[in-house]
C-alpha positions in Angstrom: -55.1 -7.2 20.7 -54.6 -10.8 22.1 -54.9 -10.3 25.8 -53.5 -12.7 28.2 -53.4 -12.9 31.9 -50.4 -14.4 33.4 -50.7 -15.7 36.9 -47.7 -16.7 38.9 -45.5 -16.6 35.9 -41.9 -17.3 36.4 -40.1 -14.8 34.1 -37.7 -12.2 34.8 -38.4 -8.8 35.5 -37.0 -7.7 32.1 -39.3 -10.0 30.4 -42.3 -9.3 32.5 -41.8 -5.4 31.9 -41.7 -5.9 28.0 -44.9 -8.2 28.1 -46.6 -5.4 30.3 -45.6 -2.8 27.5 -47.1 -5.1 25.2 -50.4 -4.9 27.0 -50.6 -8.2 29.0 -51.7 -8.5 32.6 -50.0 -10.2 35.6 -51.3 -11.5 38.8 -49.5 -13.0 41.6 -50.6 -15.1 44.7 -49.8 -13.7 48.2 -46.4 -14.0 49.3 -44.9 -13.2 52.4 -43.7 -9.8 51.6 -47.1 -8.8 50.4 -48.9 -10.4 53.3 -46.8 -8.4 55.4 -47.6 -5.1 53.7 -51.2 -5.7 54.0 -51.1 -6.7 57.6 -49.4 -3.4 58.1 -52.1 -1.6 56.2 -54.9 -3.6 58.0 -53.6 -2.5 61.5 -53.7 1.2 60.5 -57.2 0.8 59.3 -58.8 -1.2 61.9 -57.2 1.4 64.6 -58.6 4.5 62.7 -62.1 2.9 62.5 -62.0 1.1 65.8 -64.4 -0.2 67.5 -66.0 -0.6 64.0 -65.4 -3.3 61.3 -63.8 -1.0 58.7 -65.5 -2.8 55.7 -68.9 -1.9 57.2 -68.0 1.3 58.9 -69.7 3.3 56.1 -73.3 2.3 57.6 -72.5 3.6 61.1 -71.2 7.0 60.5 -71.9 10.2 58.5 -70.1 10.5 55.2 -68.4 13.8 56.5 -67.0 11.8 59.5 -66.0 9.1 57.1 -64.0 11.4 54.9 -62.4 13.0 57.9 -60.9 9.5 59.0 -59.9 8.6 55.6 -58.2 12.1 55.4 -55.9 11.2 58.2 -55.4 7.7 57.7 -54.4 7.8 54.0 -51.5 10.3 54.4 -50.4 8.4 57.7 -50.1 5.3 55.5 -48.1 7.1 53.0 -45.7 8.7 55.5 -45.3 5.5 57.8 -41.6 4.4 57.4 -42.8 0.8 57.4 -45.0 1.4 54.1 -41.8 1.9 51.8 -39.9 -0.9 53.5 -42.6 -3.4 52.8 -42.8 -2.0 49.4 -39.0 -2.5 48.7 -39.4 -6.0 50.2 -42.2 -6.9 47.8 -40.2 -5.7 44.6 -37.2 -7.7 45.8 -39.5 -10.8 46.2 -40.9 -10.3 42.7 -37.5 -10.2 41.3 -37.0 -6.4 40.5 -33.5 -5.0 40.4 -33.4 -2.8 43.9 -30.5 -0.8 42.3 -32.3 0.1 39.1 -36.3 0.1 40.3 -37.7 3.2 41.2 -41.1 3.6 43.0 -43.6 6.4 44.0 -45.0 6.4 47.4 -47.6 3.6 48.3 -51.1 4.9 48.4 -54.2 3.3 50.3 -57.3 3.5 48.3 -60.9 2.8 49.2 -64.0 2.2 47.4 -67.4 2.4 49.3 -70.3 0.4 48.6 -73.5 1.8 47.2 -72.4 5.3 46.1 -72.1 6.1 50.0 -68.9 8.3 49.0 -67.6 8.5 45.6 -66.0 11.7 45.5 -62.6 13.4 46.8 -60.8 11.1 49.1 -62.8 8.1 47.8 -63.2 8.7 44.3 -64.8 6.1 42.1 -62.4 5.8 39.0 -64.1 6.3 35.6 -62.3 4.4 32.6 -59.0 6.1 32.2 -55.3 5.5 31.5 -52.8 6.6 33.9 -51.0 8.0 31.1 -53.7 10.7 30.7 -52.4 11.7 34.3 -48.9 12.3 33.2 -47.3 9.1 33.9 -44.7 7.9 31.6 -45.1 5.1 29.2 -42.7 3.0 31.0 -44.6 2.9 34.3 -45.9 -0.3 35.7 -48.7 -0.1 38.1 -49.2 -2.5 41.3 -52.4 -3.0 42.9 -53.0 -5.1 46.1 -56.3 -5.7 48.0 -56.1 -5.1 51.6 -59.0 -7.4 52.2 -60.5 -10.0 50.2 -62.3 -8.5 47.1 -65.2 -10.0 44.8 -66.1 -9.2 41.3 -68.6 -6.6 42.4 -66.1 -4.8 44.2 -63.0 -5.1 41.9 -61.1 -3.3 39.2 -62.0 -3.6 35.7 -59.7 -3.5 32.6 -60.8 -2.7 29.0 -58.1 -4.1 26.8 -60.2 -3.5 23.6 -58.8 -0.1 24.0 -55.2 -1.1 24.1 -53.3 1.2 21.7 -56.5 2.7 20.4 -57.1 6.3 20.1 -59.9 7.4 22.4 -61.1 11.1 22.5 -60.5 12.5 25.9 -59.8 15.5 27.8 -56.3 15.0 29.1 -55.3 18.1 27.4 -56.7 20.0 30.4 -54.5 18.1 32.9 -51.3 19.4 34.2 -49.5 17.2 36.8 -48.0 20.0 38.7 -51.3 21.9 38.9 -53.0 18.6 40.1 -50.2 18.3 42.9 -51.0 21.7 44.3 -55.1 21.2 44.3 -55.2 17.5 45.5 -53.5 17.6 48.9 -55.1 15.3 51.4 -56.8 17.7 53.7 -58.5 19.5 50.8 -59.7 16.4 49.0 -61.2 14.9 52.0 -63.6 18.0 52.2 -65.1 17.0 48.7 -68.0 14.7 49.9 -70.7 16.0 47.5 -68.9 17.0 44.4 -65.3 16.9 42.9 -64.1 19.8 40.8 -60.7 18.5 40.2 -59.6 18.1 36.7 -59.6 14.4 36.3 -59.1 13.2 32.6 -62.0 11.3 31.2 -63.0 9.8 27.9 -65.1 12.1 25.8 -67.0 9.4 23.7 -68.9 6.4 24.9 -66.8 3.6 25.6 -67.9 -0.2 25.2 -66.8 -1.4 28.9 -67.7 -5.0 27.8 -65.9 -7.3 27.4 -63.9 -6.3 30.6 -61.5 -8.4 32.6 -61.9 -8.5 36.3 -58.9 -10.2 38.1 -59.9 -11.4 41.6 -56.9 -12.2 43.9 -57.1 -12.6 47.7 -55.9 -10.0 50.1 -52.1 -9.7 49.5 -52.5 -11.0 45.9 -50.8 -8.5 43.4 -52.0 -7.2 40.1 -49.5 -5.5 37.5 -50.4 -3.5 34.5 -49.0 -1.0 32.5 -49.9 2.6 32.9 -51.4 2.7 29.3 -54.0 0.1 30.1 -57.8 1.4 30.3 -59.0 0.5 33.5 -61.7 1.6 36.1 -63.4 1.0 39.3 -66.0 -1.4 39.1 -69.4 0.1 40.7 -69.3 -1.4 44.3 -72.5 -3.1 45.1 -70.9 -5.6 47.3 -72.1 -4.2 50.7 -68.6 -3.6 51.9 -65.8 -1.1 51.4 -63.0 -2.3 49.4 -59.4 -1.1 50.6 -56.3 -1.5 48.4 -52.8 -0.5 48.2 -51.3 0.8 44.8 -48.0 2.2 43.8 -46.1 2.9 40.6 -42.7 1.5 39.5 -40.1 2.6 36.7 -36.9 0.8 35.8 -34.1 3.3 35.1 -32.8 1.6 32.0 -36.6 2.0 30.4 -36.3 5.6 31.8 -33.2 6.3 30.2 -34.0 4.6 26.7 -37.6 6.1 26.7 -39.0 2.6 26.4 -42.5 1.6 27.4 -46.2 1.0 26.2 -47.2 2.9 23.0 -48.8 6.3 23.4 -51.9 6.8 21.3 -54.1 9.6 22.9 -52.3 11.4 25.6 -52.2 15.2 25.7 -51.6 15.9 29.4 -48.6 18.2 30.6 -46.1 17.6 33.3 -44.3 14.5 34.3 -44.7 12.2 37.4 -40.7 11.3 36.9 -39.8 13.4 40.0 -41.7 11.3 42.2 -39.8 8.0 41.9 -37.5 6.7 44.5 -34.9 4.0 44.2 -35.6 1.0 46.3 -32.0 0.8 47.8 -31.5 4.5 49.2 -34.8 6.4 48.3 -32.7 8.5 46.0 -34.6 10.3 43.0 -34.0 10.2 39.4 -31.5 12.6 38.2 -32.6 15.7 36.7 -31.0 15.0 33.4 -33.2 12.0 33.1 -36.2 14.0 34.3 -35.4 16.5 31.6 -36.3 13.7 28.8 -40.0 13.9 30.0 -40.4 17.5 31.3 -42.1 20.2 29.4 -41.1 23.2 31.1 -44.5 23.7 33.0 -43.3 23.4 36.7 -44.4 26.8 37.4 -48.1 25.8 37.1 -47.8 24.2 40.8 -45.7 21.5 42.6 -43.2 19.6 40.8 -43.3 16.7 43.5 -46.3 14.8 44.9 -46.4 15.5 48.6 -49.4 14.2 50.6 -50.0 15.8 53.9 
């Protein structure tokens, strides 16, 4: 496919979403709302790791202690009322319609350097699509570095797999079961291995050529949930911290519009997680039913980090 990265593109959200559904990538420079968002995250991180430098703290403590700190910090970020407020401000500034845009909770991610911690609460992501994890084809992913990143601790995209069938084990994944098994307190204890069902390719992938977008702290990267992407092996000597969240537009949900699906076999849906920007109300049961498959009895229907 012809893959293009659009930087600070002056297009409407309707046009941008369609281009993302066609496999293009968007990047934006930091703006007041995203700077405020990462400042909020930095304050929480620095308080949690005080008096250590958070990007270097991994060299000063045991893996168990480090995971314990993340196990408290990450849910605290999700539940902090300022996190959702900053997210809403950012979507407004990027031209999203607040009455029609729905988001899931913003999550803080971390990627430690030199294989210090790559499981559980700081999982190092193998190549995958979010649509292998029960995301709808209309989902747009937003990714924001909290501190400056480099090519050796960034995220990689593998656009040669756009709309290409890749053998994978997403048939083992049920979103509701995942919700029940992946609560923060449990995941923080997974410091040597990670037994969770996390869909992976079952065939060797050509990871090159790949695209690594480097934006400063507060920069924003947008991509479709169907994009193949992975964590770059972190050899930078610093822990990478980032924010990500996902957005759907209610008109796309209703019309079942989105990126092409090629190899997804997962069950369940994330559709109950999204909240409207204006009032935090959820998507109606009528629209959720368009995506549900009747497997809610396998676990928890809604994501709830604790």
